[in-house]
C-alpha positions in Angstrom: 5.4 -10.7 18.7 7.4 -9.8 15.7 8.5 -13.6 14.8 4.6 -14.6 14.5 5.2 -13.3 10.9 8.5 -15.4 9.8 8.1 -16.2 6.2 11.0 -16.8 3.7 12.8 -13.6 1.5 14.8 -12.4 -1.1 17.9 -9.9 -0.8 18.3 -7.0 -2.6 20.5 -4.5 -3.2 18.2 -1.7 -4.5 19.4 1.7 -3.9 17.2 4.7 -2.8 15.1 6.6 -5.4 14.4 10.0 -5.2 10.3 10.2 -5.2 10.6 13.7 -5.6 10.0 15.0 -9.8 8.6 11.8 -10.6 5.6 13.7 -12.4 4.5 12.5 -15.7 7.3 9.9 -15.8 6.1 8.2 -12.9 2.9 7.2 -15.3 4.7 6.2 -18.6 6.8 4.1 -16.5 3.8 2.5 -14.6 4.6 -1.2 -14.8 2.2 -4.0 -15.2 -0.3 -1.7 -16.5 -2.7 -4.6 -17.8 -2.7 -6.1 -14.3 -4.0 -3.0 -12.7 -6.2 -1.5 -15.3 -8.0 -5.4 -14.9 -8.0 -4.9 -11.1 -9.6 -1.3 -11.1 -12.0 -2.4 -13.7 -13.3 -5.2 -11.8 -13.7 -2.9 -8.4 -12.8 -6.2 -6.2 -16.3 -7.0 -7.3 -17.6 -4.4 -4.9 -19.4 -2.4 -7.2 -22.4 -1.8 -7.7 -23.8 -4.4 -5.6 -21.9 -3.7 -2.3 -20.2 -0.7 -2.5 -22.3 1.6 -4.7 -19.7 4.8 -5.7 -16.8 3.4 -5.1 -13.5 4.2 -6.6 -10.3 2.2 -6.7 -7.2 4.0 -5.1 -4.2 3.1 -3.3 -0.8 1.7 -5.1 2.6 3.4 -6.2 6.2 2.9 -6.0 9.1 4.2 -7.5 11.1 1.5 -7.6 11.1 -1.6 -9.9 10.2 -5.0 -10.0 12.5 -7.4 -8.4 14.3 -4.4 -6.8 11.8 -3.7 -3.8 12.7 -4.5 -0.3 9.6 -3.5 1.1 5.7 -4.0 0.2 3.6 -2.3 2.7 0.1 -3.3 2.9 -3.0 -1.3 4.4 -6.6 -2.1 4.3 -8.3 0.0 2.0 -8.4 3.7 1.0 -10.0 6.7 2.2 -12.3 8.8 0.9 -11.3 10.7 -2.5 -11.5 14.5 -2.8 -13.9 15.6 -5.0 -11.5 16.9 -7.6 -10.3 13.1 -7.5 -14.2 11.9 -8.0 -14.4 14.0 -11.0 -11.4 12.8 -12.6 -12.2 8.8 -12.2 -15.4 9.3 -13.3 -15.0 9.0 -17.2 -11.9 7.0 -17.0 -11.8 3.4 -17.7 -9.0 0.7 -18.2 -5.4 1.5 -18.6 -6.3 5.2 -18.4 -7.8 4.7 -14.8 -4.9 2.6 -13.6 -2.5 5.4 -14.6 -4.7 8.2 -13.0 -4.9 6.1 -9.7 -1.1 5.7 -10.0 -0.1 9.2 -10.4 -2.6 10.7 -7.4 -1.4 7.6 -5.4 2.1 8.6 -5.9 1.3 12.5 -5.5 -0.7 11.5 -2.4 2.6 9.5 -1.1 4.8 12.6 -1.5 2.8 14.9 1.0 0.1 15.4 -2.0 -2.9 14.8 0.3 -3.4 15.7 4.1 -4.0 11.9 5.0 -2.9 11.4 8.7 -2.5 7.7 7.7 -0.1 8.6 5.1 1.5 11.2 7.2 2.4 8.3 9.7 3.4 5.7 7.1 5.9 8.2 6.0 7.4 8.5 9.0 7.1 4.7 9.6 8.9 4.1 6.4 11.9 6.6 7.0 12.7 5.2 10.4 12.4 1.7 8.7 15.4 2.4 6.2 17.0 4.9 8.6 16.6 7.9 6.0 14.9 10.5 4.9 12.1 9.3 3.1 12.6 11.4 -0.3 15.6 9.1 -0.3 14.0 5.9 -0.3 11.5 5.6 -3.3 13.2 2.7 -5.2 12.8 0.7 -1.8 9.3 0.5 -0.7 5.8 0.1 -2.2 2.5 0.8 -0.8 -0.7 -1.0 -1.9 -4.4 -2.0 -0.2 -5.6 -5.4 0.1 -9.2 -3.7 -1.0 -8.4 -1.0 -3.1 -11.5 0.8 -3.4 -13.2 3.1 -1.2 -16.1 2.1 1.5 -19.3 4.0 2.3 -18.2 5.8 5.7 -14.9 4.3 5.5 -16.3 0.9 6.7 -14.5 -2.6 7.2 -14.6 -4.3 3.6 -16.9 -7.6 4.1 -15.1 -10.6 3.7 -16.5 -11.1 -0.1 -14.6 -7.9 -1.1 -11.3 -8.7 1.4 -11.5 -12.5 -0.3 -11.3 -11.0 -4.2 -8.8 -8.5 -2.8 -6.1 -11.4 -1.2 -6.5 -12.8 -4.9 -5.2 -9.7 -6.6 -2.9 -9.1 -3.8 -1.5 -12.4 -4.1 -1.0 -11.7 -8.1 0.3 -8.1 -7.4 2.9 -9.3 -4.8 4.1 -12.4 -7.5 4.5 -9.9 -9.8 6.7 -7.1 -7.7 9.3 -9.8 -5.8 9.7 -7.7 -2.8 11.8 -8.8 -0.2 9.5 -8.2 2.5 5.7 -7.8 2.8 4.8 -5.9 6.0 0.7 -6.2 6.8 -0.5 -2.4 8.4 -3.1 -3.5 11.3 -4.6 -6.6 12.4 -7.2 -6.8 10.5 -5.1 -6.5 7.2 -2.9 -9.6 8.4 -5.6 -11.6 9.2 -7.3 -11.0 5.9 -3.9 -12.1 4.2 -3.1 -15.0 6.6 -6.7 -16.7 5.9 -6.3 -16.7 2.1 -3.0 -17.7 1.9 -1.1 -14.5 1.1 2.6 -13.8 2.4 3.0 -11.8 5.6 6.3 -11.4 7.0 5.8 -8.6 9.8 3.2 -6.5 11.3 2.3 -3.1 12.4 0.1 -1.5 14.0 -2.4 0.4 11.4 -1.0 4.2 10.9 -4.5 5.0 12.0 -4.2 3.1 15.2 -5.1 5.2 18.6 -5.3 4.1 22.2 -1.7 3.3 23.5 -0.1 4.2 20.3 -0.6 7.3 20.8 1.6 7.3 23.5 4.6 8.9 22.9 7.3 6.9 21.8 5.4 3.9 21.7 4.7 3.3 17.7 8.7 4.3 17.6 9.9 1.9 19.7 7.8 -0.6 17.7 8.8 0.5 14.2 12.9 0.0 15.5 11.8 -3.8 16.5 10.5 -4.2 13.6 13.3 -2.8 11.5 15.6 -5.2 13.2 13.3 -7.9 13.0 13.5 -7.2 9.0 17.0 -6.9 8.7 17.1 -3.0 7.8 18.8 -2.3 10.8 
């Protein structure tokens, strides 16, 4: 039940911002560049000893610190396309952070054929009761672990702990009203390390009963009411 994920929250009067047309502006306006530069440089401690060839991915918002109503946390990103890996290869520090930010924004806008992101876009639109392209300023998406894993395997406990430390700092910087974990593995990884979780939804790639028509939509509707977004 949703009430398992009760936590304190702040109110926000943020309005919706169109995600379209951000382009280079999204990169130049990227907040907390130093934080993300440190984060991607560390690869969560996952390279090279644990995850050779891992690349950082997966964090973006069109909103502003303190004005985001919902931060959505996935487990970790999937594999990059070949052209992405080539871009990442020689980038470091702030440059790499900005590249990851821009690509994540493009993917969120439908620039990547990811079933996970496609489902997440539908969830966000339903949670706020309006088209996604009208709600860019209201939400942020990120990952508990922000590096890829071989074969999209589940990140190990060490990397999850390091990821939780980064996520705790990320939440403190952005100050979202609510934090939603996508999947039990994400919620467990966050709660095990003292990271705030306000609500839980099944991972966008969840199968089984979650593929029954209307089942996921009904759960999203319940969480919308629980979060006070209805």
